[in-house]
Structures are given as structure tokens and as C-alpha cells.
C-alpha positions in Angstrom: 0.2 0.0 0.4 2.5 2.4 1.0 4.0 1.9 -2.9 0.4 3.6 -3.8 0.4 6.1 -1.9 3.1 7.9 -3.6 3.2 9.6 -6.0 3.5 9.4 -9.2 7.1 10.5 -10.7 7.0 13.0 -13.6 9.6 11.7 -15.7 9.2 14.8 -18.8 12.3 16.7 -19.9 10.4 19.3 -21.4 9.5 22.5 -18.6 12.2 21.3 -15.7 10.9 22.2 -12.2 13.6 22.9 -9.8 14.3 20.2 -7.4 12.9 21.4 -4.2 9.5 22.3 -6.6 6.7 20.0 -7.0 5.3 19.5 -10.3 2.4 21.1 -11.8 -0.5 18.8 -10.5 1.8 16.5 -8.3 3.6 15.8 -5.2 6.8 16.2 -5.1 8.8 12.8 -5.4 8.3 10.5 -2.5 5.7 12.3 -1.2 2.1 11.4 -1.1 -0.2 12.3 -3.5 -2.9 14.6 -2.4 -6.0 12.5 -3.7 -4.6 9.5 -2.9 -4.6 10.5 0.1 -7.8 11.9 0.0 -9.3 9.0 -1.3 -7.5 6.8 1.5 -9.1 9.0 4.3 -12.2 9.1 2.9 -11.4 5.3 3.2 -10.6 5.2 7.1 -12.8 7.3 8.1 -16.2 4.2 6.8 -13.6 1.6 8.7 -13.5 4.2 12.2 -16.8 5.1 11.9 -18.3 3.9 15.7 -20.2 0.8 13.6 -18.6 -0.7 10.3 -15.6 -2.1 13.0 -18.5 -4.4 15.4 -20.8 -5.6 12.3 -17.6 -6.4 10.0 -16.4 -8.4 13.7 -20.2 -9.9 13.8 -19.3 -11.1 9.6 -16.3 -12.4 10.7 -17.9 -15.9 11.9 -20.2 -16.0 8.2 -23.2 -15.3 7.5 -26.1 -13.3 9.7 -29.4 -12.1 8.9 -30.1 -8.9 9.8 -32.0 -9.7 12.8 -29.0 -11.3 13.9 -26.5 -9.0 12.9 -28.6 -5.8 15.1 -28.8 -8.4 18.4 -24.9 -9.0 17.9 -23.8 -5.0 17.6 -24.9 -4.2 21.3 -26.7 -0.2 21.1 -26.6 0.2 17.3 -30.5 1.4 16.1 -32.0 -0.4 13.3 -31.7 2.6 11.3 -27.6 3.2 11.9 -27.0 -0.9 11.0 -29.1 -0.4 7.8 -26.8 3.0 6.8 -23.7 0.8 7.7 -24.7 -2.0 5.6 -25.0 0.1 2.8 -21.8 1.7 3.3 -19.8 -1.4 3.6 -21.8 -3.0 0.6 -20.5 -0.2 -1.4 -17.4 -0.3 -0.9 -17.6 -4.3 -1.6 -16.8 -5.3 2.3 -19.8 -7.4 2.5 -22.6 -8.3 0.1 -26.3 -8.4 1.2 -28.0 -11.7 -0.6 -32.3 -11.2 -0.4 -33.8 -14.4 -0.8 -38.5 -14.1 -1.4 -39.9 -14.8 1.1 -42.4 -13.3 3.8 -41.1 -11.7 5.5 -37.9 -11.3 3.3 -34.7 -12.8 4.5 -32.0 -10.7 4.1 -28.5 -12.3 4.5 -24.7 -10.3 4.9 -21.5 -12.0 4.2 -18.5 -10.4 4.4 -16.4 -10.5 0.8 -12.8 -11.7 0.6 -11.4 -8.1 0.2 -13.9 -7.3 3.6 -12.3 -10.3 5.3 -9.0 -9.1 4.6 -9.4 -6.4 6.8 -10.3 -8.3 9.7 -5.9 -9.2 10.6 -5.9 -5.5 11.3 -8.7 -5.2 12.8 -7.0 -7.7 15.9 -3.5 -6.2 15.5 -5.1 -2.4 16.6 -7.3 -4.3 18.6 -4.4 -5.7 20.8 -2.2 -2.9 20.4 -5.1 -0.9 22.5 -5.5 -3.7 25.1 -1.7 -3.6 25.1 -1.6 0.2 25.6 -4.8 1.4 27.5 -3.1 1.7 30.8 -0.8 3.4 29.5 -3.2 6.2 27.2 -5.7 6.0 30.7 -2.6 6.9 32.5 -1.7 9.8 30.4 -5.1 11.5 29.4 -5.6 11.7 33.7 -2.2 13.2 33.4 -3.7 15.8 31.1 -6.3 16.4 32.4 -4.5 17.0 36.3 -2.7 19.1 34.0 -4.8 21.7 32.9 -7.4 22.0 35.6 -8.0 25.1 37.0 -5.9 25.4 40.2 -6.8 27.1 43.4 -4.6 29.8 44.2 -4.2 30.6 48.0 
């Protein structure tokens, strides 16, 4: 992925730029292209929202119906689950299969692309677990340093 974040090299010899200036419409060599960075940030915002990771995590063991997924993701409303599922489907991270029955049966499952997130999610969760005490202590110190002090 790091190589995909790199800007494309301007190989044109006509109208050469000074080495310290970016080529027209791009970043200096070795720097991420602004358009690529913006798109990566959009994707990370989707994955980093409040509900995507719990939904993806619940689908790790296989297909779930909407109602089972709603019960499995604690605290999510039906509307928010619907919106989250639509975004994940739009981005190709899960599939939605509707079966013609009364009432309609709808199943959700991770796609191969969605499954590639699982290892990263586990690693991030392990990092958070390993450092939660340190982060909590840092937050406490930060709050104490900024709390108003009464002068006597």
C-alpha cells in the first residue's frame, strides 16, 4: 500500500522544475499525492466510524441475517445498522443477499476484500488492549495539568 501512496514520477524532460518544487498537479517525488491521500482518508473514515468495525467483526464467523446482526451489535439502532451495511456493501466489503420469502430474508456476509480487514482489526485491538492503561494514565495526567488551580 505504501507504494500506492507514492506520487507518480514526472518523467517529462520538457519544462523541468527546480528540484525543490513539486511537479505541476502532483507532490514531490516520494511524497504522497494529495488525491490519493484524500481517498485513503475517506476509506479510513468509513472503517474508523463507530459501527463498521463491530459489524465486520460480527460477520467474521460467517453469514448473518439482519435481525441476528442487529442483536449481535450492542447499542446500534436499526437505522444506523442499515446505513452502515449499505456503506460497507457499496465499498465491496460485504454482500447482501435477499431471498424471496415472506417476510423477506436478507443475509449479510463479508467479501474476500472485507475479510482482509480482520487481521488489521485484530492487531489494532491488541495494540489498544496492550496500551489502554498507559493511555488512561496519560489522559489523567493531561486533565490534571489543565484543571484550574485555586490560588491561596
